[in-house]
Steps between C-alpha positions, in 0.01 A plus 500: 500500500284772634162591368479859375184684588360743247276784591179538304532722195428870554229681309763654280644153413149360428432809270824436322418128454160592362639754258754255372234233440273738331783625269601137426140417403478808276827415330379145434178631346673760279756246390226279371300780327688415172355228288826450318776384724774585251358852454627827605664559834283550817302835531630793701245426768651152538853649527384763755342229709815290495708807586279570804516135618887527480498828687276358782691178530841673514355736771376203696829322477694818606259537796542138607878534480504819706267338768731199520801736551322684779402179665871367472640824640245484783584133579875577488450806732302292750764221491778760542327671803427167664868403494646836568458485881507154630331429838782475759292453818522721804823698570682443840380838624139402432559166685628670817204743497250222443656292792493810736135553408407138563707494832336815616152360471 
């Protein structure tokens, strides 16, 4: 099994992670603002935070899938171009030219 190397996360990825973590912490705090657990539904702020978390995570997943597809296409293209023209060695004409050059020296 081969080991897959991962590049370090970009600034955009780190920013996305920080935003998700911050939103999750805010959602947790607002969820516990109510003293009565059986009380009314979560506040609109809580629902907005959860909606933003969902949007960010869906965007991150779509981006990861798109990057994976690009990498797979690139790998397939490289494989296709490597096998498209197999190395056949020197042609007979090239051999005779090479032998004349060597004999002439």
